[in-house]
Every structure is written in structure tokens, then in C-alpha cells.
C-alpha positions in Angstrom: -56.0 164.5 68.4 -58.1 164.1 71.6 -60.9 166.4 72.1 -62.6 167.4 75.4 -66.3 166.5 74.9 -69.5 167.0 76.8 -69.8 163.5 78.2 -73.6 163.7 78.7 -74.0 164.1 74.9 -71.5 161.6 73.7 -72.2 157.9 73.2 -69.2 155.7 74.2 -70.5 153.0 71.8 -70.4 155.3 68.8 -67.9 157.4 66.9 -68.3 161.0 68.1 -67.1 164.1 66.3 -67.3 167.8 66.8 -68.8 170.0 64.0 -65.4 171.0 62.7 -64.4 167.4 62.4 -67.6 166.6 60.5 -66.8 169.4 58.0 -63.3 167.9 57.5 -64.8 164.4 56.7 -67.5 165.8 54.4 -64.8 167.7 52.4 -62.7 164.5 52.2 -65.6 162.5 50.6 -66.4 165.4 48.2 -62.7 165.4 47.1 -63.0 161.6 46.6 -66.1 162.1 44.4 -64.3 164.8 42.4 -61.2 162.7 41.9 -62.9 159.4 41.2 -66.3 160.0 39.7 -66.5 156.5 38.3 -66.3 155.1 41.9 -69.2 157.3 43.2 -71.2 154.2 44.3 -68.3 152.9 46.4 -67.8 156.1 48.4 -69.8 155.7 51.7 -72.6 158.1 52.5 -72.7 159.6 56.0 -75.3 159.2 58.7 -75.1 162.0 61.1 -76.6 161.3 64.5 -77.1 163.8 67.3 -79.4 165.7 69.7 -81.9 168.2 68.3 -80.4 171.6 67.9 -76.8 170.4 67.7 -76.5 171.7 64.2 -76.4 168.6 62.0 -78.1 170.2 59.0 -76.4 173.6 59.5 -73.0 172.0 59.2 -73.8 170.6 55.8 -75.6 173.7 54.6 -72.8 176.1 55.6 -70.1 173.9 54.1 -71.9 173.8 50.8 -72.2 177.6 50.9 -68.5 178.0 51.7 -67.5 175.6 48.9 -70.1 177.2 46.5 -71.6 173.9 45.6 -75.2 172.7 45.5 -77.2 171.8 48.6 -80.5 170.0 48.5 -82.3 169.5 51.9 -84.8 166.7 51.8 -87.0 166.9 54.9 -88.3 163.3 54.9 -90.8 163.8 57.7 -92.8 166.0 55.3 -92.7 163.5 52.4 -94.5 160.4 51.2 -92.8 157.5 49.3 -94.2 158.7 46.1 -92.2 162.0 46.5 -89.0 159.9 46.4 -89.8 157.3 43.8 -91.9 159.4 41.5 -95.5 159.4 40.4 -96.8 156.5 38.3 -98.8 157.7 35.2 -100.7 155.1 33.1 -99.8 155.3 29.4 -101.9 152.9 27.3 -100.4 149.5 28.0 -97.7 150.6 30.4 -96.9 152.9 33.3 -94.5 155.8 33.1 -92.9 157.5 36.1 -92.7 161.2 36.7 -89.7 162.0 38.8 -89.5 164.9 41.3 -87.8 168.0 40.2 -85.8 168.0 43.4 -83.1 165.7 42.2 -80.0 167.2 40.5 -79.8 166.7 36.7 -76.6 168.3 35.6 -74.0 165.5 35.2 -71.2 167.9 35.9 -72.7 169.5 39.0 -71.4 169.0 42.6 -73.1 169.2 45.9 -74.6 167.4 48.9 -78.0 165.7 49.1 -79.1 165.8 52.7 -81.9 163.4 53.8 -82.8 165.0 57.1 -85.0 163.4 59.8 -84.3 159.9 58.4 -84.9 158.4 61.9 -88.3 160.2 62.3 -90.1 158.5 59.4 -91.7 155.1 59.2 -90.2 152.1 57.5 -92.1 152.6 54.2 -90.4 155.9 53.6 -87.0 154.6 54.7 -87.4 151.8 52.2 -88.3 154.4 49.5 -84.9 156.1 50.0 -82.8 152.9 50.2 -82.1 152.8 46.5 -81.4 156.5 46.1 -79.0 156.7 49.1 -77.3 153.4 48.7 -77.3 152.8 44.9 -77.5 156.5 43.8 -80.3 155.7 41.4 -84.0 155.2 41.0 -84.3 152.1 38.8 -83.5 152.9 35.2 -85.1 156.3 35.3 -82.6 158.4 37.2 -79.0 158.3 38.5 -77.5 160.9 40.9 -74.6 162.8 39.2 -71.2 161.5 40.5 -70.3 164.8 42.1 -73.1 164.7 44.7 -72.4 163.3 48.2 -75.3 161.5 50.0 -75.7 162.4 53.6 -78.5 161.5 56.1 -79.2 162.9 59.5 -81.4 162.0 62.5 -82.0 162.1 66.2 -81.1 159.4 68.7 -83.7 157.3 70.6 -82.3 158.8 73.8 -83.1 162.4 72.8 -86.9 162.3 73.6 -87.5 162.9 69.8 -89.6 160.9 67.4 -87.4 158.0 66.1 -87.8 154.8 64.1 -85.3 152.1 64.2 -83.1 151.9 61.1 -83.0 148.6 59.4 -79.7 146.8 59.5 -79.5 146.7 55.7 -79.6 150.5 55.5 -77.4 151.1 58.6 -74.6 148.9 57.2 -74.2 151.0 54.1 -73.5 154.3 56.0 -70.5 155.7 57.7 -72.1 156.6 61.1 -71.0 159.7 63.1 -72.4 161.1 66.2 -72.3 164.9 66.2 -71.6 166.3 69.6 -72.0 169.9 70.9 -68.6 171.7 70.9 -68.5 175.2 72.4 -65.1 176.1 71.1 -66.1 175.2 67.6 -69.4 177.1 67.9 -67.6 180.2 69.2 -65.2 180.1 66.3 -68.2 180.0 64.0 -70.0 182.7 66.0 -67.1 185.1 65.6 -67.7 185.2 61.8 -71.5 184.8 61.9 -72.4 188.0 63.7 -73.7 186.3 66.8 -74.6 188.9 69.5 -71.6 189.6 71.8 -73.8 189.1 74.9 -74.5 185.5 73.8 -70.8 184.7 73.2 -69.7 186.5 76.3 -72.2 184.6 78.5 -71.3 181.2 77.0 -67.6 182.0 77.6 -68.4 182.8 81.2 -70.9 179.9 81.7 -70.0 177.1 79.2 -72.2 174.7 81.1 -75.2 176.5 79.6 -74.3 175.9 76.0 -76.0 172.6 75.6 -78.0 171.0 78.4 -80.7 168.3 78.0 -81.1 167.7 81.7 -84.2 169.8 82.1 -87.7 169.7 80.7 -87.2 168.8 77.1 -90.9 169.6 76.3 -90.0 173.3 76.9 -87.1 175.5 75.8 -83.6 174.2 76.6 -80.1 175.4 75.7 -78.6 174.3 72.4 -76.6 175.8 69.5 -79.9 176.4 67.7 -81.7 178.1 70.6 -78.7 180.4 71.4 -78.6 181.4 67.7 -82.3 182.4 68.1 -81.5 184.4 71.2 -78.9 186.3 69.3 -81.4 187.0 66.5 -83.9 188.3 69.0 -81.2 190.6 70.7 -80.2 192.1 67.3 -83.8 193.3 66.8 -83.7 195.2 70.0 -87.4 196.1 70.1 -88.5 194.3 73.2 -89.1 195.5 76.7 -86.9 194.0 79.4 -89.8 191.8 80.5 -90.5 190.8 77.0 -86.9 189.9 76.5 -86.8 187.8 79.6 -89.9 185.9 78.4 -88.3 185.3 75.0 -85.0 184.2 76.4 -86.5 181.8 78.9 -88.8 180.5 76.3 -85.9 179.7 74.0 -83.3 178.3 76.4 -85.3 177.4 79.5 -85.8 179.1 82.8 -82.5 178.3 84.5 -80.1 179.3 81.6 -82.5 182.2 80.7 -82.4 183.8 84.1 -78.7 183.4 84.3 -78.3 185.1 80.9 -80.6 188.0 81.9 -78.4 188.6 85.0 -75.3 188.5 82.8 -76.8 191.0 80.5 -77.6 193.4 83.4 -74.0 193.5 84.4 -72.7 193.5 80.8 -74.7 196.6 80.1 -72.5 198.5 82.7 -69.2 197.9 80.8 -67.7 200.9 79.0 -68.9 201.7 75.5 -66.9 199.3 73.3 -67.5 201.1 70.0 -66.2 204.3 71.7 -63.1 202.4 72.9 -62.4 201.2 69.4 -62.7 204.8 68.2 -60.4 206.0 71.0 -58.3 203.2 72.6 -56.9 205.6 75.2 -60.3 205.4 76.9 -59.9 201.6 77.5 -60.9 200.4 80.9 -60.8 196.7 81.9 -63.6 195.7 84.4 -62.9 193.9 87.6 -65.9 191.5 87.5 -65.3 188.2 85.6 -68.6 188.3 83.8 -68.0 191.9 82.6 -64.6 190.9 81.4 -66.0 188.1 79.3 -68.7 190.5 78.0 -66.1 193.1 77.1 -63.9 190.6 75.2 -66.8 189.3 73.2 -67.9 192.8 72.4 -64.5 193.8 71.2 -64.4 191.0 68.7 -68.0 191.7 67.6 -67.5 195.4 67.0 -64.1 194.9 65.4 -65.6 193.0 62.5 -69.1 194.5 62.5 -68.6 198.2 61.6 -68.2 200.4 58.6 -65.8 198.7 56.1 -64.0 202.0 55.5 -63.0 202.2 59.2 -61.8 198.6 59.6 -58.1 199.6 59.6 -58.7 202.1 62.3 -60.6 199.5 64.4 -57.7 197.0 63.9 -55.2 199.6 65.1 -57.3 200.2 68.3 -58.0 196.5 68.8 -54.3 195.6 68.8 -53.4 198.6 71.1 -56.2 197.7 73.6 -55.0 194.1 73.6 -51.5 195.2 74.7 -53.1 196.6 77.9 -55.2 193.6 78.8 -54.3 190.6 81.1 -52.7 188.0 79.0 -55.3 185.3 79.3 -58.1 187.6 78.2 -56.0 189.2 75.5 -55.1 185.8 74.1 -58.8 184.6 74.2 -59.9 187.8 72.5 -57.3 187.5 69.7 -58.1 183.9 69.1 -61.8 184.7 68.7 -60.9 187.6 66.4 -58.8 185.2 64.2 -61.8 182.8 64.0 -60.8 180.3 66.6 -57.5 179.3 65.1 -55.7 179.0 61.8 -58.3 176.6 60.3 -60.9 179.4 60.3 -58.7 182.4 59.4 -59.9 184.5 56.6 -58.4 187.4 54.6 -59.6 190.1 57.0 -58.2 188.2 60.0 -54.8 188.1 58.3 -54.8 191.9 58.6 -54.4 191.3 62.4 -51.3 189.2 62.2 -49.8 191.5 59.5 -50.4 194.5 61.7 -47.1 196.4 62.4 -47.9 196.2 66.2 -48.7 192.5 66.2 -45.2 191.5 67.1 -45.3 193.9 70.0 -48.5 192.3 71.1 -47.0 188.8 70.9 -44.0 189.8 73.0 -46.4 190.6 75.8 -49.0 187.8 75.3 -47.4 185.3 73.0 -47.0 182.5 75.7 -50.7 182.8 76.8 -51.8 183.0 73.1 -49.9 179.7 72.2 -51.4 178.0 75.3 -55.0 179.1 74.6 -54.7 178.3 70.9 -53.6 174.8 71.7 -56.5 174.4 74.1 -59.0 175.8 71.6 -57.9 173.4 68.9 -57.8 170.4 71.2 -60.9 171.3 73.3 
């Protein structure tokens, strides 16, 4: 399946993958470890390359949480070789080694060991992790349980980040993947992660502002990480308008920050979405494109982020409102509510497609829904 990528952030000499594709490959390797534990040393570890803020470590962390398996995040830039190999302790005529308590001990456990910032450390520390990543052992003292997948991550030399060239011996043992920013994948995640609707609405309206490394990289710039932090700031809601502008521009840069503040000014003038979901007969669809995107994102957000005992009522209203929206916006909103497609659908989203009025909705918007869903899965 061909995906539409941000060409500025993909490297034509490397294998590039969106976050959703990375999850799929990680799960494949974990299944291999579970099925063939005796072949753990033959199953290739991953090296995830990508720009800062693209979400390399978040992909791994969230996958482990979803699968309810272990996750150990080793920040190599904060370590010395002795932290990896262990501490030598003289004992009469010999030396014993005290191993770090970081490493998993339970032989039946499963998880991912992430060696983050591998390209930001000097060669001495890279050498220290060779044996652990590649041979899954530290001499005769320790062996990684077979259910644990070894993954490393680092930035590229072109990212204006601290990097150290990886030795050919280490590089040849990894399966190398370049993680690229993918807005559709991020929006699917955002729909289930409580990201503020003003952020998702703005990025729907201005996708060019999702990830942009063309500006001053020594200041704030737009990335998945920085937009997540904008969302966290908005949820607090304790800043003055000027304070909010300073924070937003400090996180995503001046250009994207000022565009976002302008978007928020107009989005604040849309009808009260929570009130609409309480009384769908009050639904009004704005004329401005930015306000339409803001309204659609707000509908999805407040559908899933309200009192649990009122969820069925909100679903009733959501489906009814959708029947009165233009097809393209109705389809986009439904896809977001379903988590970006069938691969992200959960039990609560199934309530939407099992709703008694869903068939009526599809008779009105089914063609647009199928088209947008294909585009979302292939984008």
C-alpha cells in the first residue's frame, strides 16, 4: 500500500514508515519472539530513525501499554558504559560484577527494551551496548529473557541534533526504519488520546503546520510532540490570551503559533458543541472553512469526553447531527470518531456503527465515507 508522505522528512535512500506501520512491525517481531523463544537471537532488533518530536519513543511506549507488556526506556545520553556493563567489585583474587537492576529478570516476561538516543552518545557507550542489543547478553552474567524485543532509536545527522556515526558492525545487525510524520495517523491517535479539539481542528485545516523543520530549529517548531504540549496547555485553561500566545509560539514557532491563535479566535465563535450534543435540533453548520473544521473536531472530542452515563444520548445526537452535515465533513467526522479507520476501532466506537440510525446515515453519506476512509488509510 502506497502512502502519501511529507517529502521533506522522508529519505529516499532509506526505508520510511508511518507510526502505524512501525506498530505493525513491532507487533510482528513480538509475535515471533513469543512463538519461537529459542530463536530470540536470530530475530532482528529495530533501529528507528527520525526527526526530533516525530514520536519514536512514544510509538513503542504506547504499544507496550496497549499490549500490557513491559517497557524499559534506556536513555543512553544520560548513562556511562558502567551503567550498561555493570560495576566491577574486587573480591579477594577476582572481580565480581554488579549488574544494573534495570534489566528484566523474569524468564517468562515479555516487553520491549528501548535504547533511546543511540546516535547521541559517543562510541564508548555504543560499544558498551553492542553485546546487549546484538547478542542479548552481558558475558556469562546476564541474558535478556526471550520475550523481550530490542529496539533502538535516534536522530538523523540532517536534523540539527547531536549525532554520532554508528559503526558498520552495529548498523548491520539492525532492521533500520525511518519514522516519518503522518498527520492522518496522528489524528487517529488524537481522537482517542483527548487531544484538544482546537489543535486537531487547526491541523485538519492547515496540515502543513503539523511538522515543519524549515524554520529556526533552535527555537520552537511544529511537531507531534509540540502540538501535544499545546493541547496540554489548552486543557489547563488558566492563561490570559497574551500568555497563551506566548506559550503557543514558544512551542510551535512564531508562524504556526500566530496562525493557530487566529484559528482559535474564529473557532471560539462556533455554536456551543456540548449544547448541540444535548439538543441536536440546535445544530448550525458554520460557513467559514476554519470554523467547520473546528466544529467537526469539537463534535468528536465532546462525543467521547463527557459523563459516561450520558454516552448513549451523545451518540444519538452525534449521528443525528451528522445526517444534516455536508457529506465530506460528515464523513471526516465519523472517521475521526471511529478512530481513523477499522484498525483503531474500539468497543465504544462500535456503538456508533451499531446505532439504529447508522444505516440512515450511510444512505446519505456512505459514498463520501468510503472515499475518505480509503484516503485516510492510504494517506
